[in-house]
N, C-alpha and C positions, 0 to 999 in steps of 0.2 A: 401317500397323502398329498404330496405336491402335484402329482398327476391329476388328482381330483380337482384341486384348486384351479389348475390351468384349464381343465375341461369346463368348469363352471364359468370361468371368465369368457371362454370362447362362446359358450351358449348365450351369455348375457349380451355380448357384442352382436351376435347374429340376431337376437330378438330386437335389439335397438334398431339395427339396420332394416329389419323386416317391417317394424312399425313405421320407421321413417319413409320407406318406399311406399307402404300402403297409404300413408297420409298424403304423400305427393301425388299418387295416382288418383286418390279421391278428390284432391284439389284440382288437378288437371282435368278430371272428368267433368267438373263444373265450369271449365274454361275451354270450350270447344275451339275457340279461335287460337289459343295457345298451342293446343294439340295439333291443329291443322298447320300452323306455321312451322312447328318442329318437324312434322312429317314432310312438308314441302321442302324444307331445307336439307333433309336427309335422303328423300326418295323422290326421284324425278323419273317416273315411268316413261314419259315420252322421249327421254334422252336416247333410248335405244333405237327409236325410229329413225333418228338422224345419224345414220352410219356414214362415216366419211367417204368410204369407197364402195358403197352399195347404193344402187338406184332403187328408191322405194316405188312401189306400185300403188297408184291412186286411181280408184274408179269412182266416178261421180254419176249419180242418177237424179234427174229432175224431170218434170213434165216437159214434153216436147214444146208445148206452148210457151212455157217460161224460158226455156233455152233459146227458142227463136226470138222471143222478145228481148232477151239480154243481148243477142247478137245484132238485133235491129236497132236497139237504143243503148249502146254501150256507155255513152256519156252520162246516162242517168245514174249509173252506179247503184242500181237498186238491188237489194238482197232478194234472192229467190230460195224457196225451201228445197232442200236436197238431202239425199243420203250419201254417205261417203264411206268407201271401203279402202282402208290403208293396210297394205301388206296382209290382206286376208281378213282383217278385223273390221266389222261393220259399225259405223257410227250414224245413228238415225237422227232425223229432224235437225239437221244443220242448215246453214244459210250460206249462199255463195253470191258474190257480185264481182264486177270488173273493178279494176283499180288502175291508178296511174295519173300522171299529169301530161307532159308532152308526149310520152310514149303512147298513152291512151288516145289522145286526139290524132296523132299521126297514123296509128294503126286504124282508127275509125275512119280516117279519110282515104284509106287505101283499100285494096281488094282483099286484104288479109283479115281473118277472124282470130288471129293468134293474140288474144288479150292476156294481160296479167289478171290474176284473181285473188280474192280473199275468201277464205272459208271460216265462218264464225260458228263454232260448235255449240256455244251457249246462247245463241241469238234468240231462240224461242224458249229455252229452258236453261236457267242459270246454273242448274245442277249438272249439266252435261258438259263433256269435254272430250278431247282425244287423249286419253290416258293422262289427263292433267293439263293439257294445252288448250287454251280457250280459242286461239285464232291462228290459222295457218295461212301464210302468204305464198303464192306461187308466181314467180317472176318469169316472164316470157323470153328473157335474154335479149331484149331489144338492143340493137347496135352492138352485139357481142358475137361476132362470127366464130370466136374460139369457144363459146359457151362457158368458159371457165374464168373470165376476167373477174367477175364479182366474187366467185368462189375463192380464187387465189387472193384477192384483196382482203376478204374476211379472214383467210388463213393467216395472212401477215399480221393483221390486228390481233388475232387470237394468240399467235406466237409471241407477240409483244406484251401479252397479259392484259390487253384491253377487253372489257366485257363486250361480247358480241352475241347476236342471236344464234341459235343452232341453225345449221344449213346443210343441205344435202340435195342431190339431184332426184327428180321424180319423173316417172313415165306416167302420163295422165291420159285417161279415157273419159269421155262424157257420153253417157247412154250407149256405151259399147263401141264408140268411134274414137280412135286415137287422136289427140290434139297436140301431142308432142312431148319432148323432153324439156322440162322446166327446172328451175332452181327453187326448191322449197325452203322456206324460212320460218322460224319461230317469230311470230309477231311480237314487237317490243311493247307489250301492254301488260295485262294483269299477270299472266303466267310468267312472263319474263322477269317482272319486278319481284314476284314471289321467289322465283328460282335464284336470282342473283342478289337481291337485297332484302330477302326475308319479308317482303311486303312493305318495307319502310321507304319513305321518301316520295317525291313527286317527279313525274316524267313529262317532258314537253318536247314537241317536235316543231321548232320554230320554222315558219314558212313566210318568206317575204312576198309582197305583191308582185315583185319582178318574176318570181318563180311561177306564180299563178296557180291554177288548179281548175280543171274542168273546162278550160278554154285555151287559147293560144298562149305560148310562153310569154310571161309579162303582163297577162291580163288578169286583173283581180275581179272575180265574179262576185257581185254584191247580191244580197238577199233579194229575191224576186226577179232577178235577171235570168233570162234563158241563155244557156250556152250557145255559142254561134254554130251554125252549120259548118262542116269542113270547107275551108277555102274562103269563108266569109269573115268580115270583121265583126267584133262584138257590137251590140247596140250602143250607139252614141260615139263610136269610133269610126273614123273615115280614113281611107287611104289618102295621103297628101298629094297635092299637085306638085310637079317638078319645081323645086326652089322654095317650097313651103315646109314649115315644120308640121309634123303630125298633130292633130287636134288634141291627142291625149298626152302629148309631151309638154311639160311645163316650160314656158318661155317667160322672158322678162316683159315689162310693159311695152318696150319698143319692138317686141316681136322677135327679139334675138334669142338664140339658144342659150342655155345656162352658161354663165361665165362671160356673156357678152359676145360670143362668137356669131359671126354672120351666118345666116342660113344659106347653105351652098346652092348654087344653081345645079340643074340636072347634069350629072356627069362630073361635077367638081367635088373636091374634098373640102371639109370644113377648114376654116382659117386655123393655121397652126398645126394642121395634121400632116403636113408634108405631102409628098407626091409619090405615086407608084404607077406602074403600068402592068398590064396583063399581056402575056404572050398570046398572040392570035392563034397559035397552033395548039398549045397545051392548056391554056387557061390558067397557067401558074403565075402567081403574083410575083413580080420582081421588086425587091426591096432597094431603097436608095443606097448608093455606095458610101455616102458620107456617114461618119460615125458620130453624128450629132444627136442630141436628145430631143424629146418632145418640146422642151422649152424653146429650142431654137427652130422649131417648125419642121424638124426632121424625125425620122424613126430613131428609137433608142439604139445605143451602140451595139446591143446584142441582137438587134434585128427583131425584137419581140414586140408585138402590139400590146400595149398596156391595158390593164383591166379598167382603167378610168382615165378621165381627163381632169383638169384642174377644177376644184370646187368653185361654185359661185361665191362671191364675197359675202361673208356672213351666213352662208347657207350650209346645209348638211348634205353630204353626198355630192355627186357630180354627174355629169353627163356620162352615161355608161356605167356608173358605179352602183346603180340600183337605188331604189327608194330607201332612204335612211330614216332613223328616228322611230321605228316601230319595233325595235328590239331584236330582230334576227341577226344583226351584226354584233349584238351583245354590248353595244355602246350605251353608257349611262346617260340619260337625258334629264330626267327629273324624278320626283317621287310619285308621279301620277301613274297608276297601273294602265290607264288608257294609252300611255305612251309606249307600251310594250305589247300591243295587240298581237304582233307576230308570234309572241311567246304564249301569252295567257289564253288567247283564242284557240290555241292548238295544244291544250293540256290533255294528256291521256286520261286523267281522272278528274273528278270534281275537285275544285280548288276553293280555298277560302281567301279572305283578305289577308290573313296572316301568312298564307303561302306566298301570295304576291309580294308582300312587304319583305319577306326573307330573300326572295330572288332579287328584288330591287336593291336592297342593302348590299347583297353580295356583288351586284354589278357596280354599284357606287364604289365600294372598296377596291374591287379589282381594277376598275378604270383609273383609280387614283394610285394604284400600285401599293396599297396599304394592306398589311396583315394578310398577304396572299395565301398563306398556308391555312389560315382559318376559314377563308371564304372560297378557296379553290382547292380541289384535290389535285395538287400540283403534279405529283408523280403520274397519276392516271392521265392527266391532260398532256404531259410531255410524251408519254408513250403513244397516245392518240396522234399527236402532231407528227411524231417521227414516222409512224406508219402512213399517215395521210400524205406527208411530203414525199415519202419514198414511192408511193403508188401513183403519184402525179394525178390526183383526182380533183379536178377543178369544178366539177358539178357538185359543189359542197359549200361549206362555210368559207372556203378559200376564194370563191368567185363573187361576181356582182349579184348572183342569185341568193347567196347566203342561206342555203337550205340543205336538205338531205343530211341532217344530223339530229341526234336527240340530246337534250339537256336534262341531266338528272340532278335534282336538288335534295339534299338531306341535311337537316339541322343547319340550314343556311350556307351549305358548302356546295359548289357547283362542279359537275363533271360533264365532259362532252363525250358522246358515244357515236359510233359510225352507223350509217344506214344508206342504202341505195347506191351501190358501187359499180353499176354496170358500165359506167363511162370512165372508170379508172384506166391507168396506163395510157394517158394522153388522148382519151376518147372525147374530150370536150375542151374547147378553147386552146388547142395546141396547133401551131402552124405546121410543124413537121416533126419527124421522129427524132432528129438530132436535138431540136429545141426541147422536146419533152424529156428525152433521156438526160439532158443536162440541166433540167429545171433547177434553179439555184436554191439550195437547201436553206439559206438564211433569208431569202426573199422569195418564197415559193408561190406567193400570190400575185406576182407581177406588178407590184406597186400598191396593193391594197392593204399591206400589213398594218399601217397606222390606223386603218379603219376597222381592224379586227383585234380588239384589245385583249381578248383571251389569249391570243398568240403573242402579240407584241409586248404586253406587260410581262409575260413570263420571260421573253427573250431579253428584256432589259436587265434581268438579274443574271450575272455571269455564271453563278453556280447552276442555275436552271438551264441556261444555254449550253453549257458544257454537258449536262446530263442528256439534253435533247440530242446533241451530237453523238454521245455515247450510245444512245438508243438507235440512232441511224446506222452507226457502225455495227451494232449488234444485228440489225436486219441484214446488212450487206454481207457480214462475215458468217453469222450464225445460221441465218435462214437460206441465203442464196449461195454463197461461195462454199458452204459446207456440203452442198449437194442435197440438202433437205428440199429445197424448192423444186429441183428437177425430178426428184423422186416422187413428190406429191403430184406434180403435174403429169408425170408419166402414168401413175396409178389411176388418177381420176380420168385421164383421157381414155385409158384402156377400159375403164368401167362404163363410160357413157358412149363410147364410139358405136356400139351396136344400136343404141337407141337413137343416136344422131343420124345414123345412116338410114333408118326407117322413118325418120321424123317427117310426117306428111305436111306439116305446116311451117317448116323451118324457114327462117328469114334468109338463110344461106345454104348453099349446096354442101354436100359432104366434103368435096374437094376443097372448098373454101374454108371449111372447118379445120381440116388437117393443116392447111397452110397457115391459118390464123394461129393455131396452137404453136407451131414452130416459130412464128413471128413473135408471139408473146414471150416465149422462152428466151429468144435473142434479146428482146427489149429489156426484160428483167435483169439478165446478166449484164447488159451494157449499163443499165441504171445503177446496178451495184458498183460497177467500175467507176462511173462518174461520181457517185456519192463518196466513195473512198478517196478519189482524187480531190474532191472539194474539201473533205475533212482534213487532208494532209497538206493542203495549200497549193497543189498543182493546178487546180482550176479555182478561180475566185468563187466563193460561195454566195456572193452578193452580185446580182446581175449588173448593177451599175458600175461595178469595178472591172467588168469585162470589156475587151476591145476587139477589133478585127484581128489582132495578133494572138488572141487567146486560143489555145489549142484545146478544143472540146473533144469529148469521146464521139467518134464518128458513127452515126446511126443512119447514114444516108442510104445504106443498102436495104433498109426495110421501109415499109409504108404503114402509117397508122391506119389507113383505110382498110388494109388487109385484116386487121383485128376488128374493125367496125368502129365508127365514130359518129357522134352527133353532127349533122350537117355535112358529112362526107358522103360516101356512097349510100348512106342510109342502110338499106337492107335489100338484098336481092334474093335470088334463089327461089325455093319452093313456097315461100310464104305468100306469094302473090300469084294470081291467076295468069298474069302475063310474064312472070319470072323476074320482074323488076318492080319491087314494092314501091319505091320512091323514085321513079324514073326521071322525074324532072330534076332531082338533085344530082344525079350521076353526071350529066353533061356539064352542069355549072361548076362542079367541084373537081373535075378531072385534073389531076396534077397537084391539087392542093392536099397537103397532109402527107406528101411523099417523103 
């Protein structure tokens, strides 16, 4: 009798569960968006394509006329219809275009056709994708002789738990002709935000006018203006005569530079900038011996050129600091959305006034240091800054360009995310390897910290600063000194080496590639050593506290140019018909960055 009662109870429970499940399925069946969101959160088909140590095969087919037009007019960044086969799977009716800022214009002005590209799978049909991915980015590894700088930089961010796009190497052909080994990336747009944030929140890619786009670095292209031809100044901008300020640089009413500095004569330095001389044989700049600061008219005591000079009285920004007040520095100005054009004009999705006001309120609170945990994802940002500082990536929020990052906002809370890391590991605004290896972890922006409130306001809180230090130590110990870094580097080098060796459009030779990988390994190991010494007090973690007597980690045995750097050797090797892609840069910079 008791068995029968238990059996009846079990049957009743099963019937209730069945009815509940049926009701839920019927409900969800009328809520397609809910079903899609749940599916996207649980099943990411394109994840398998981005294998960490496998090179994907990408075959692109488009009309020869369209391909020729794209190579002839790369700055137009115009989409062309194409079919794409990835690892044997065909995706039809996609669209491809060139991409980039400085890298695009510099390649366009060279003999190379090795451009970066974007493939948009849903450009013509919103129902199409690459197994769920709407857009694929293919980076040409500009200024990366090691091929793996950006890859390793993303790997460090991912190790630290920072949300990153998927990344993997790809061997690419167009109409049957190989165009090289590229780094393929998941675009940080619709598919990314569905995968990472279940489709919730807004995404922005702040871009300052100093960073430019479609023209020379620092040139803001206005609507209706044509991009300049390579080597020419944009319309309305002229090369200055010796002793004159450029007509596009803001001066005071008396014709002086910002801050009242006199315009220097040809061959002279600005007032207060100190003196230096160049070696006639090597071209290497010699720094003053005195350990005085900029304020005294001499170089800083650590020998580092600062990212900015003094601000003009009552003004925002300074000479060399980049244009301020448009939002990419994340400085709160006022409540007018037009004051944040760097942010809102670069939204990844359609935005509303409510979206704008949430961001502005978060900036206001963050700049005031109020309710930080409500308006900033503090832990995510600390992880980001630890990785960003470790990889010495100045082509970012850290420099006067204030770009190459994404800002994610959800429910009024801000998070910063990484993007475009090819100039990491001292590839931008770094004088030499020893300086880059010992970049001060508490003043990593070379004097711009007060102008970057998302960093400085977090560092004002002792608890957050200590956590930032703990994350830096975790990278040095857990990722580098544990052997994980060298293992990843070794595996990825082995995976891509055969493709690099046959890369017909490479910016560098295969020998330069192997040497650059070795140099990168040494750089990262030395960087970990310096970070640890800064955290334990052996080396001051604030650059202004260093003197000529400070013993830094010695990296004089390596050259940043060996890995590739902006404004250094540029790129040589097979990417150019004459074997030297940016020949004019090589002579001027010989010895710099050693």
